[in-house]
FIPAMAR-641197 format. One record per residue (C-alpha): residue number from 1; x, y, z; residue in three letters. Coordinates in nm, 2 decimals, always signed. Layout:
N
+-----+--------+--------+--------+------+
|  nr |      u |      v |      w | rest |
+-----+--------+--------+--------+------+
| NUM |      X |      Y |      Z |  ala |
...
+-----+--------+--------+--------+------+
This chain:
117
+-----+--------+--------+--------+------+
|  nr |      u |      v |      w | rest |
+-----+--------+--------+--------+------+
|   1 |  -0.63 |  +1.18 |  +1.36 |  unk |
|   2 |  -0.86 |  +0.87 |  +1.20 |  unk |
|   3 |  -0.79 |  +0.77 |  +0.86 |  unk |
|   4 |  -0.97 |  +0.56 |  +0.62 |  unk |
|   5 |  -0.78 |  +0.37 |  +0.32 |  unk |
|   6 |  -0.95 |  +0.24 |  +0.01 |  unk |
|   7 |  -0.93 |  +0.19 |  -0.33 |  unk |
|   8 |  -0.76 |  -0.18 |  -0.35 |  unk |
|   9 |  -0.86 |  -0.44 |  -0.58 |  unk |
|  10 |  -0.72 |  -0.74 |  -0.77 |  unk |
|  11 |  -0.61 |  -0.65 |  -1.07 |  unk |
|  12 |  -0.38 |  -0.78 |  -1.36 |  unk |
|  13 |  -0.02 |  -0.75 |  -1.39 |  unk |
|  14 |  +0.02 |  -0.38 |  -1.63 |  unk |
|  15 |  -0.29 |  -0.29 |  -1.46 |  unk |
|  16 |  -0.35 |  +0.05 |  -1.21 |  unk |
|  17 |  -0.54 |  +0.15 |  -0.92 |  unk |
|  18 |  -0.60 |  +0.45 |  -0.73 |  unk |
|  19 |  -0.54 |  +0.46 |  -0.35 |  unk |
|  20 |  -0.74 |  +0.71 |  -0.10 |  unk |
|  21 |  -0.68 |  +0.83 |  +0.22 |  unk |
|  22 |  -0.90 |  +1.05 |  +0.38 |  unk |
|  23 |  -0.79 |  +1.20 |  +0.73 |  unk |
|  24 |  -1.02 |  +1.36 |  +0.96 |  unk |
|  25 |  -0.98 |  +1.46 |  +1.35 |  unk |
|  26 |  -0.67 |  +1.68 |  +1.49 |  unk |
|  27 |  -0.55 |  +1.63 |  +1.10 |  unk |
|  28 |  -0.36 |  +2.01 |  +1.18 |  unk |
|  29 |  -0.14 |  +1.78 |  +1.39 |  unk |
|  30 |  +0.04 |  +1.62 |  +1.12 |  unk |
|  31 |  +0.29 |  +1.73 |  +0.92 |  unk |
|  32 |  +0.18 |  +1.44 |  +0.60 |  unk |
|  33 |  +0.07 |  +1.13 |  +0.52 |  unk |
|  34 |  +0.28 |  +0.81 |  +0.43 |  unk |
|  35 |  +0.19 |  +0.50 |  +0.22 |  unk |
|  36 |  +0.30 |  +0.19 |  +0.38 |  unk |
|  37 |  +0.26 |  -0.18 |  +0.22 |  unk |
|  38 |  +0.32 |  -0.55 |  +0.41 |  unk |
|  39 |  +0.33 |  -0.84 |  +0.16 |  unk |
|  40 |  +0.20 |  -1.19 |  +0.33 |  unk |
|  41 |  +0.54 |  -1.31 |  +0.49 |  unk |
|  42 |  +0.71 |  -0.98 |  +0.53 |  unk |
|  43 |  +0.76 |  -0.72 |  +0.69 |  unk |
|  44 |  +0.60 |  -0.38 |  +0.62 |  unk |
|  45 |  +0.77 |  -0.15 |  +0.39 |  unk |
|  46 |  +0.76 |  +0.30 |  +0.34 |  unk |
|  47 |  +0.63 |  +0.31 |  -0.07 |  unk |
|  48 |  +0.54 |  +0.69 |  -0.05 |  unk |
|  49 |  +0.53 |  +1.00 |  +0.17 |  unk |
|  50 |  +0.41 |  +1.38 |  +0.11 |  unk |
|  51 |  +0.40 |  +1.68 |  +0.31 |  unk |
|  52 |  +0.06 |  +1.88 |  +0.32 |  unk |
|  53 |  +0.24 |  +2.24 |  +0.30 |  unk |
|  54 |  +0.46 |  +2.20 |  +0.07 |  unk |
|  55 |  +0.41 |  +1.86 |  -0.09 |  unk |
|  56 |  +0.74 |  +1.74 |  -0.08 |  unk |
|  57 |  +0.71 |  +1.34 |  -0.23 |  unk |
|  58 |  +0.92 |  +1.02 |  -0.18 |  unk |
|  59 |  +0.95 |  +0.74 |  -0.29 |  unk |
|  60 |  +1.10 |  +0.37 |  -0.22 |  unk |
|  61 |  +1.34 |  +0.26 |  -0.50 |  unk |
|  62 |  +1.10 |  -0.02 |  -0.63 |  unk |
|  63 |  +0.81 |  +0.23 |  -0.70 |  unk |
|  64 |  +0.96 |  +0.54 |  -0.85 |  unk |
|  65 |  +0.84 |  +0.58 |  -1.23 |  unk |
|  66 |  +0.52 |  +0.33 |  -1.16 |  unk |
|  67 |  +0.34 |  +0.52 |  -0.84 |  unk |
|  68 |  +0.22 |  +0.87 |  -0.76 |  unk |
|  69 |  +0.15 |  +1.05 |  -0.40 |  unk |
|  70 |  -0.09 |  +1.34 |  -0.41 |  unk |
|  71 |  -0.31 |  +1.53 |  -0.18 |  unk |
|  72 |  -0.62 |  +1.72 |  -0.18 |  unk |
|  73 |  -0.55 |  +1.96 |  +0.15 |  unk |
|  74 |  -0.94 |  +2.06 |  +0.06 |  unk |
|  75 |  -1.04 |  +1.71 |  +0.12 |  unk |
|  76 |  -0.77 |  +1.60 |  +0.37 |  unk |
|  77 |  -0.70 |  +1.31 |  +0.15 |  unk |
|  78 |  -0.39 |  +1.15 |  +0.00 |  unk |
|  79 |  -0.35 |  +0.94 |  -0.28 |  unk |
|  80 |  -0.16 |  +0.66 |  -0.40 |  unk |
|  81 |  -0.17 |  +0.59 |  -0.86 |  unk |
|  82 |  -0.05 |  +0.26 |  -0.86 |  unk |
|  83 |  +0.06 |  +0.23 |  -1.26 |  unk |
|  84 |  +0.23 |  -0.05 |  -1.37 |  unk |
|  85 |  +0.14 |  -0.27 |  -1.12 |  unk |
|  86 |  +0.37 |  -0.61 |  -1.09 |  unk |
|  87 |  +0.29 |  -0.91 |  -0.88 |  unk |
|  88 |  +0.51 |  -0.83 |  -0.60 |  unk |
|  89 |  +0.33 |  -0.53 |  -0.56 |  unk |
|  90 |  +0.06 |  -0.77 |  -0.41 |  unk |
|  91 |  +0.02 |  -0.63 |  -0.01 |  unk |
|  92 |  -0.18 |  -0.48 |  +0.23 |  unk |
|  93 |  -0.16 |  -0.12 |  +0.16 |  unk |
|  94 |  -0.17 |  +0.13 |  +0.44 |  unk |
|  95 |  -0.20 |  +0.52 |  +0.51 |  unk |
|  96 |  -0.04 |  +0.68 |  +0.80 |  unk |
|  97 |  -0.01 |  +1.03 |  +0.92 |  unk |
|  98 |  +0.36 |  +1.17 |  +1.01 |  unk |
|  99 |  +0.38 |  +1.37 |  +1.30 |  unk |
| 100 |  +0.63 |  +1.66 |  +1.27 |  unk |
| 101 |  +0.87 |  +1.46 |  +1.51 |  unk |
| 102 |  +0.89 |  +1.27 |  +1.18 |  unk |
| 103 |  +0.73 |  +0.93 |  +1.32 |  unk |
| 104 |  +0.41 |  +0.78 |  +1.19 |  unk |
| 105 |  +0.14 |  +0.75 |  +1.50 |  unk |
| 106 |  -0.14 |  +0.72 |  +1.31 |  unk |
| 107 |  -0.25 |  +0.45 |  +1.09 |  unk |
| 108 |  -0.57 |  +0.31 |  +0.88 |  unk |
| 109 |  -0.70 |  -0.01 |  +0.84 |  unk |
| 110 |  -0.51 |  -0.11 |  +0.54 |  unk |
| 111 |  -0.71 |  -0.18 |  +0.16 |  unk |
| 112 |  -0.55 |  -0.50 |  -0.01 |  unk |
| 113 |  -0.37 |  -0.49 |  -0.40 |  unk |
| 114 |  -0.37 |  -0.76 |  -0.54 |  unk |
| 115 |  -0.20 |  -0.87 |  -0.88 |  unk |
| 116 |  -0.19 |  -1.13 |  -1.08 |  unk |
| 117 |  +0.02 |  -1.23 |  -1.38 |  unk |
+-----+--------+--------+--------+------+
């Protein structure tokens, strides 16, 4: 499974972006997709996830109400709409494909989101 993330950029606080993650290859072997982020000097953290089939979603508490994850099964693409951005949202955002075991064995290259105050 190959993942290609895009959509990052530099915005001011309060701004919005839409991140995309296109999956290719053996996507049928995956149960869903997730977004993670890693800020400078910090560990990578979970942001949001969605299942391919039922579209069930989950979010980190820090982004609930501001971020929305969605999917387009026909395009094998997952989106992360990020609104009301804060400087603390600055990070490299990674998409990952979740296996049916529940782990994330496939990762994209990351896209940088920079939020200025």
